C-alpha positions as CSV (number, residue, x, y, z in Angstrom):
1,M,109.7,-142.7,-81.2
2,P,106.2,-142.8,-79.7
3,A,105.6,-145.2,-76.9
4,N,102.4,-147.3,-76.8
5,G,100.8,-147.4,-73.4
6,L,98.9,-150.6,-72.8
7,R,96.5,-150.8,-69.9
8,T,95.3,-154.4,-69.5
9,R,92.2,-155.0,-67.5
10,S,93.1,-158.4,-66.0
11,G,90.2,-158.4,-63.5
12,D,87.0,-156.7,-62.5
13,F,88.0,-154.2,-59.9
14,P,85.7,-152.0,-57.9
15,S,85.6,-148.5,-59.2
16,F,89.1,-147.2,-58.5
17,Q,89.9,-143.5,-57.8
18,M,93.4,-143.3,-59.0
19,G,95.9,-140.5,-58.1
20,L,95.5,-140.5,-54.4
21,P,98.5,-139.1,-52.4
22,F,101.6,-141.2,-51.9
23,R,101.7,-143.0,-48.6
24,D,105.3,-143.4,-47.3
25,G,106.6,-143.4,-50.8
26,V,104.2,-146.0,-52.0
27,A,101.5,-145.0,-54.4
28,G,98.0,-146.2,-53.4
29,A,94.6,-146.6,-55.0
30,M,91.5,-146.6,-53.0
31,A,88.6,-148.7,-54.2
32,S,84.9,-148.3,-53.4
33,P,84.0,-150.5,-50.4
34,S,82.4,-153.9,-51.1
35,V,81.2,-154.0,-47.5
36,E,80.0,-150.8,-45.8
37,G,82.8,-149.4,-43.8
38,V,85.5,-151.6,-45.3
39,F,88.0,-150.2,-47.8
40,F,90.6,-152.0,-49.8
41,A,93.8,-150.3,-50.8
42,P,95.8,-152.4,-53.3
43,V,99.5,-151.3,-53.5
44,C,100.9,-149.9,-56.7
45,F,104.1,-151.6,-58.0
46,G,106.3,-150.0,-60.6
47,Y,109.1,-151.4,-62.6
48,G,111.3,-149.1,-64.8
49,A,113.2,-150.0,-68.0
50,A,116.5,-150.3,-66.1
51,R,115.3,-153.1,-63.9
52,R,118.0,-155.7,-63.3
53,T,118.8,-158.6,-61.0
54,G,117.9,-157.3,-57.6
55,T,120.1,-157.1,-54.5
56,L,117.7,-156.1,-51.7
57,P,117.4,-158.7,-49.0
58,L,114.1,-160.0,-47.6
59,S,111.8,-157.4,-46.1
60,D,112.0,-156.9,-42.3
61,G,108.3,-156.3,-42.3
62,D,108.2,-152.7,-43.6
63,L,107.0,-152.2,-47.2
64,E,109.7,-150.4,-49.2
65,D,109.1,-148.1,-52.0
66,T,107.5,-150.4,-54.6
67,T,107.7,-147.8,-57.4
68,A,111.2,-146.5,-57.0
69,S,112.7,-148.1,-60.1
70,L,110.2,-146.2,-62.3
71,F,112.0,-142.9,-61.3
72,S,115.6,-144.0,-60.6
73,D,117.9,-146.2,-62.6
74,S,119.8,-146.9,-59.4
75,A,116.8,-148.1,-57.5
76,E,117.2,-151.7,-56.4
77,L,114.6,-154.5,-56.4
78,R,114.6,-157.5,-54.1
79,S,117.1,-160.3,-54.8
80,A,115.2,-163.0,-56.6
81,E,117.9,-165.5,-55.8
82,E,118.0,-164.8,-52.1
83,W,114.2,-164.7,-51.7
84,L,113.8,-168.1,-53.5
85,A,116.6,-169.6,-51.6
86,Q,115.3,-168.5,-48.2
87,L,111.8,-169.6,-49.1
88,D,113.1,-173.0,-50.0
89,W,115.0,-173.2,-46.7
90,A,112.0,-172.1,-44.7
91,A,109.9,-174.8,-46.5
92,S,112.4,-177.5,-45.4
93,K,112.1,-176.6,-41.7
94,T,109.4,-177.7,-39.3
95,S,107.4,-174.6,-38.3
96,V,103.9,-173.2,-38.2
97,V,104.4,-171.7,-41.6
98,Q,106.2,-174.7,-43.3
99,K,103.2,-175.8,-45.3
100,R,102.5,-172.2,-46.5
101,Q,106.2,-171.7,-47.5
102,K,106.2,-174.9,-49.4
103,S,103.0,-173.9,-51.2
104,T,104.4,-170.4,-52.0
105,F,107.7,-171.8,-53.3
106,E,105.8,-174.2,-55.6
107,D,103.5,-171.4,-56.8
108,V,106.4,-169.2,-57.8
109,R,108.3,-172.1,-59.3
110,K,105.3,-172.9,-61.5
111,L,104.9,-169.3,-62.3
112,L,108.4,-168.9,-63.7
113,V,108.5,-172.3,-65.4
114,Q,105.3,-171.6,-67.3
115,I,106.3,-168.1,-68.4
116,L,110.0,-168.7,-69.2
117,P,110.7,-170.3,-72.6
118,D,112.8,-173.4,-72.6
119,V,112.9,-173.6,-68.8
120,N,111.7,-177.0,-67.6
121,D,112.3,-176.7,-63.8
122,I,113.9,-174.6,-61.1
123,R,116.0,-175.9,-58.2
124,I,118.0,-174.6,-55.3
125,A,121.5,-176.1,-55.7
126,A,123.3,-176.9,-52.5
127,P,126.6,-175.2,-51.6
128,T,129.9,-176.8,-52.8
129,E,133.5,-176.4,-51.9
130,T,134.0,-173.8,-54.6
131,R,130.6,-172.2,-54.0
132,P,129.9,-171.9,-50.3
133,L,126.3,-170.5,-50.7
134,P,123.2,-172.1,-52.3
135,R,122.0,-170.7,-55.6
136,V,119.0,-170.8,-57.9
137,E,119.4,-172.9,-61.1
138,F,117.2,-173.2,-64.1
139,E,116.9,-176.4,-66.2
140,T,117.4,-175.4,-69.8
141,P,118.3,-177.3,-73.0
142,F,122.0,-176.6,-72.0
143,G,121.6,-178.1,-68.6
144,W,121.2,-176.5,-65.1
145,T,122.0,-172.8,-65.5
146,P,122.5,-170.2,-62.7
147,L,120.3,-167.1,-62.8
148,R,123.2,-164.7,-63.7
149,S,124.1,-166.8,-66.8
150,L,120.7,-166.5,-68.3
151,G,120.0,-163.9,-71.0
152,F,119.0,-160.4,-70.1
153,G,115.3,-161.1,-71.1
154,Y,115.2,-164.0,-68.6
155,Q,116.9,-162.0,-65.9
156,S,114.7,-158.9,-66.4
157,L,111.4,-160.8,-66.2
158,I,112.5,-163.0,-63.3
159,T,113.6,-159.9,-61.4
160,W,110.4,-158.0,-61.5
161,M,108.1,-161.1,-61.3
162,V,109.8,-162.4,-58.2
163,D,109.9,-158.9,-56.6
164,F,106.1,-158.6,-57.3
165,A,105.4,-162.1,-56.1
166,S,107.3,-161.6,-52.9
167,H,105.4,-158.5,-52.0
168,M,102.1,-160.1,-52.8
169,V,102.9,-163.0,-50.4
170,E,103.7,-160.5,-47.6
171,L,100.6,-158.3,-48.3
172,Y,98.2,-161.2,-48.4
173,P,99.5,-163.6,-45.7
174,D,96.1,-165.2,-45.1
175,S,95.2,-165.8,-48.8
176,H,95.3,-169.3,-50.3
177,D,96.5,-167.7,-53.5
178,P,98.3,-164.3,-52.9
179,L,99.1,-163.9,-56.6
180,A,95.4,-163.8,-57.4
181,E,94.8,-160.8,-55.0
182,P,94.2,-157.2,-56.2
183,A,97.2,-155.1,-57.2
184,V,98.2,-152.5,-59.7
185,V,101.5,-153.0,-61.7
186,L,103.2,-150.5,-64.0
187,V,106.0,-151.9,-66.2
188,D,108.0,-149.6,-68.5
189,E,109.0,-151.3,-71.8
190,I,107.7,-154.7,-71.0
191,D,109.1,-156.0,-74.3
192,L,112.6,-155.2,-73.2
193,H,115.1,-158.0,-74.3
194,L,112.2,-160.4,-75.0
195,H,112.2,-162.7,-78.1
196,A,109.3,-162.3,-80.5
197,T,107.6,-165.6,-79.6
198,W,107.8,-164.6,-75.9
199,Q,106.2,-161.2,-76.6
200,R,103.2,-162.9,-78.2
201,D,102.4,-165.0,-75.2
202,L,103.3,-162.7,-72.3
203,M,100.2,-160.6,-72.1
204,A,97.8,-163.5,-72.2
205,Y,99.8,-165.3,-69.5
206,L,99.9,-162.3,-67.1
207,T,96.1,-161.9,-67.6
208,K,95.5,-165.5,-66.7
209,R,97.9,-165.9,-63.8
210,F,97.1,-162.6,-62.1
211,P,93.3,-162.3,-62.6
212,N,92.9,-159.3,-60.3
213,T,96.0,-157.4,-61.2
214,Q,95.6,-154.3,-63.3
215,F,98.7,-154.1,-65.6
216,I,99.7,-150.7,-67.1
217,V,102.6,-151.1,-69.4
218,T,104.5,-149.4,-72.2
219,A,106.0,-151.0,-75.2
220,H,107.6,-150.2,-78.6
221,S,106.7,-153.6,-80.1
222,P,103.9,-154.3,-82.5
223,L,103.8,-157.8,-81.1
224,I,102.8,-156.5,-77.6
225,V,100.2,-154.3,-79.2
226,Q,98.8,-157.3,-81.2
227,A,98.8,-159.5,-78.1
228,A,97.2,-156.7,-76.0
229,A,94.3,-156.4,-78.4
230,E,93.6,-160.2,-77.9
231,V,93.1,-159.7,-74.2
232,D,90.8,-156.7,-74.5
233,A,93.3,-154.3,-73.3
234,N,92.9,-150.5,-73.6
235,I,95.5,-149.3,-76.0
236,A,96.7,-145.7,-75.8
237,L,99.2,-143.9,-78.0
238,L,101.6,-141.4,-76.5
239,R,102.7,-138.9,-79.1
240,R,104.6,-135.7,-79.0
241,E,103.2,-132.4,-80.1
242,G,105.7,-129.6,-79.8
243,D,106.9,-129.6,-76.2
244,H,104.2,-131.7,-74.7
245,V,102.8,-135.3,-74.9
246,V,99.3,-136.1,-76.1
247,I,97.6,-139.3,-75.0
248,D,95.4,-140.6,-77.9
249,N,92.8,-143.1,-77.0
250,D,90.8,-142.7,-80.3
251,I,92.8,-145.2,-82.4
252,E,91.8,-147.8,-84.8
253,A,91.1,-151.3,-83.5
254,V,93.9,-153.8,-84.3
255,R,92.3,-157.0,-83.2
256,G,93.3,-159.8,-85.6
257,W,95.7,-157.6,-87.6
258,R,99.1,-158.8,-88.8
259,V,102.3,-157.3,-87.3
260,D,103.1,-155.4,-90.5
261,Q,99.5,-153.9,-90.5
262,V,100.0,-152.8,-86.9
263,L,103.3,-151.2,-87.9
264,T,101.7,-149.2,-90.7
265,S,98.7,-148.2,-88.6
266,D,98.3,-145.0,-86.7
267,L,100.0,-146.6,-83.7
268,F,103.4,-146.7,-85.2
269,G,102.9,-144.6,-88.4
270,L,105.5,-146.4,-90.6
271,P,104.9,-145.6,-94.3
272,S,105.5,-149.2,-95.3
273,A,106.6,-152.5,-93.7
274,R,109.2,-152.8,-96.5
275,P,112.8,-151.8,-96.2
276,P,113.2,-148.0,-96.0
277,A,115.2,-148.0,-99.3
278,L,112.0,-149.1,-101.1
279,D,109.6,-146.5,-99.7
280,G,110.2,-143.8,-102.3
281,I,110.4,-146.4,-105.1
282,I,107.1,-148.0,-104.2
283,K,105.4,-144.6,-103.8
284,R,106.5,-143.6,-107.3
285,R,105.3,-146.8,-108.7
286,E,101.8,-146.3,-107.1
287,E,101.7,-142.7,-108.5
288,I,102.2,-144.0,-112.0
289,L,99.7,-146.9,-111.7
290,L,97.1,-144.4,-110.5
291,K,97.3,-142.2,-113.6
292,P,94.3,-142.3,-115.9
293,R,96.6,-143.0,-118.8
294,V,100.0,-144.6,-118.7
295,S,102.4,-143.4,-121.4
296,K,105.2,-145.3,-123.0
297,A,107.6,-143.3,-120.8
298,D,105.6,-144.3,-117.8
299,Q,105.8,-147.9,-118.8
300,A,109.5,-147.7,-119.2
301,E,109.9,-146.1,-115.8
302,L,107.6,-148.8,-114.3
303,A,109.9,-151.5,-115.7
304,R,112.9,-149.8,-114.1
305,L,111.1,-149.5,-110.8
306,E,109.9,-153.1,-110.9
307,K,113.5,-154.2,-111.5
308,Q,114.7,-152.1,-108.5
309,I,111.9,-153.4,-106.2
310,G,112.3,-157.1,-107.1
311,W,109.9,-159.7,-105.9
312,L,107.4,-158.5,-103.3
313,P,106.0,-161.6,-101.5
314,A,102.2,-161.5,-101.0
315,G,101.2,-163.6,-98.0
316,E,101.6,-164.0,-94.2
317,T,104.3,-166.6,-94.5
318,A,107.1,-167.4,-97.0
319,A,105.3,-170.6,-98.0
320,E,102.0,-168.7,-98.6
321,A,103.8,-166.0,-100.6
322,A,105.4,-168.6,-102.8
323,K,102.1,-170.3,-103.4
324,N,100.4,-166.9,-104.3
325,M,103.3,-166.1,-106.7
326,R,102.8,-169.5,-108.4
327,L,99.1,-168.8,-108.8
328,V,99.8,-165.4,-110.3
329,E,102.3,-166.9,-112.8
330,E,99.9,-169.7,-113.8
331,T,97.1,-167.2,-114.3
332,L,99.4,-165.0,-116.5
333,E,100.4,-168.1,-118.5
334,L,96.8,-169.0,-119.1
335,L,96.0,-165.4,-120.2
336,R,98.9,-165.5,-122.7
337,K,97.5,-168.7,-124.2
338,K,94.0,-167.3,-124.5
339,P,93.1,-166.1,-128.1
């Protein structure tokens, strides 16, 4: 199945020269200098499809390989729970960085609350007799829920978002908003485990919250493609030709298209958005209707085909389809009554 590579331009970068050598296992991108003699080198972050709740502790100051999970299913990300818990602890202690830690915790809390459906708040629950360590809990319609009890979609997004945020905080310690600083992020199968309504909003939110981050993501979902078109993303189709992959940038624009239209476009290449069992039947029906003359035998076959196909709703929603069908029936009734 072809993967759709979506490259979202979430900010106006200087002219990047991509493909520079790896530096200590971390891919770099060098930008043209905005000030003579000064160069900026945003770090590249990569998150593979096997991303899961991280276990790595806080950094000891050295930047680990931030793209490892793209190439190894066993590569670990930072522990979102440990990082948030330690950040909350640091924010509660008097120190020269207390104010900054409070601000960082609040920024990340808002980030997750705004992007996670049905999550109203996040807290660090104090230890209890049966649970000797603090833990991160999320306020959902079912009450306060620990991270590991959330669905895989929640865990996956929290894992890579907190990992990314924690690195940005370390990379830009003097910034009043580290999440708004330059970065390049690659995410494989960004739609993994995400509900349809979530997929529709994710691209726009990432673009808004990370204005200077260049996201390069892959997806198998028409909803992600549809959403990407609305944020002026560059959409590229990866398709296989023999034993190699071709990157196709010359694809039709899908801005404003319905999901079923995206599915039947060159991006996904489905013959129809109907159930597979109807593909051959609908094709045969079209062949008969396109004939210059329709014989009695053709009419009989059409009747059989129509019976097999059943009612085909015409409209973007069930209510609209029902309304359109009523209009068709009323029009046919008027035509029957006309002399």
